[in-house]
C-alpha angles and dihedrals in degrees: 000000000000131000129221136180119267086232094055105024090179141073130065096304132200133281120251095256091057094053096040095086100033109069109190121038114246092254092057095258129118125254117250132169113266084237133357117252114251121234113204123210087254092055090047088057090048092050091049088057092046091054093046096045106030104022140235097309091057091051090048090053092051092052093043091051089063092052097037110031090155093082120100115263112282095009096108090051091052092049093046092050090052089053105041105053131149088235092059098040103030093227128072090222090059088199109038117184124212128195114223099228116239093018138081090240129110123187118218107205105219098155105074093102130107096283098035094243136106088243087079088069090072102024095058088060095040090060096060092039092055093044093050094048094047091049091051091051096038087232141128132220142201111221111211117187146158127221138193090196118304108037093067097054093043092049096046094048092046094050100035113117095014114130120238093027134104122180130209116179126190118212131184104251112249094354100104127076118262090252093051090049092048092051091057106029094048090068109105108189131126092229094056123072125185113199120190109206124206095241145044130297092271089060090052090049092049090052091052090051092047091054091047091051092055093086096187093051092043093052095043094053096029095236116195133177132241098173117099089271079086107085092215089069091056093046091052091051092051087070097067093053089061092043094049091048092051093047093048089066091218129132094222130008143178123222127221109205130182108218143168104159095037093234100113096045091041087064088053090050090052092049090051091049089051091057107271107151097248121154101186138006105212107205112205120195131176124225088305090079104168093128094046088051091055096049090045100043109012091242119122108199116165114205128236119250090258090055096049106103125223106232142173090258093057099170087069095050089115129126101177110060105205095196095048091090089066091057092046088053088057092043091054094047095255092298097164094187092056092046091049090048093050099044100028100041117007098044096047092045102039102023092232144037130216123216095164094112096047124104089229093061092044089060096038099098096049096038098046102022100232122160118175142190144154133246133207134210089260090051091052094049091048093050092049091049092046096053092043093048098043103032108015086238117138118205133181121248095260092053086046089058088057093045090052092051093044089058096039099043098078090226108151127220131033117337125198113209113208110224115227107192144339115274093243089079092063104039097153094057093043091052090050091051102046104015096247136071120256120259116268113228112234093245090065098049110132094010095119091056096050119114116264127234114191138132123216117223134175122246093265126123094205092053091047093051091048091051093047092049091052092046095047093045092050 
């Protein structure tokens, strides 16, 4: 298994362990496997038995072995078992799946981890992977990331206390919920830096990319990525699509996925390409509907910061989907020159690109199974109320976006909704929907009153690099 850049998509490529710590490819593209591993019906049956008999960690190791065959025998299983524990996730199944009685919907619970968000599903594995690789290389690394709400907390808690790692996380100032801010800013540790940027998530993401593209700075300070531009994040998320499918007990399913950065649903796309029996991937956006616009019209038009709306599903307030380039590479048959032209030239110059007249886009829905739609604040409130009234199930507003689209899409057959976070992270919206705040898990008692540790910075790459250099040299 070798990895190439979306903007080259050829050549010999690199092994998984060489791309794990690097983030962006040198040409500005994203690493993808030269080809996705194929999972036969026989192997699906085998994996079903592995999950049932040995648990989620064993399944994760089996999947990771396909993407990272360069690890010593048994090492991925050891790492997965250190990540996916009952202690960390509060449930031995790690990803339990519930059927909403009287409906076609299943709910895959992905938010039982340490920070109550689905990002824990990948981050808890990323921590051991990074630590193992740095130990093998006798090296250290600075993890630089951006978050719209949940990635930052999940990353910091997964990497905290691990030797050889420092973490700097960029957040859009004032754009996260009070709970999300408290989860991150309450961390008081010299190897963790929270930086609040004067802008939206897309600005934070652009700053991370700008730092990664400065090769001298990146090499000097050993900058690595923990956002889903890092392929390991995507590979780890592929696992729960297989697990949720097995636990649904269905022959074929569709998935409804709330997404802004295209990382979560990209993992579903990869699982489908590998052979998971998925009919449709229902892409749910909020009012920031750039991705829905593409799958509806063929036009990809990221919005400016001033046009990115602040909504009640804030982790999806994203208008530049960093993982979307990986899907376009698949859509265009791994034509690296076309991908480089679109993302490296057309998009920066024109602000959009249009694939509506191409044969590839015409076949995209049938070939890749995507169905898309948007959701509003009113839709989210209605979905939260409906599940609470009819099933006594409380979901967060992002999951509610996916529930709304699952019901409105017209897609037949069983649909698995991928949960995004626990409701406690979005208390104001939950209270508006059902008239009462969500319960606060015992592990978060007192969190909102903890002291905050955060530094405000302007949206300026030079200022960011100067701050990072001073912090890392100190």
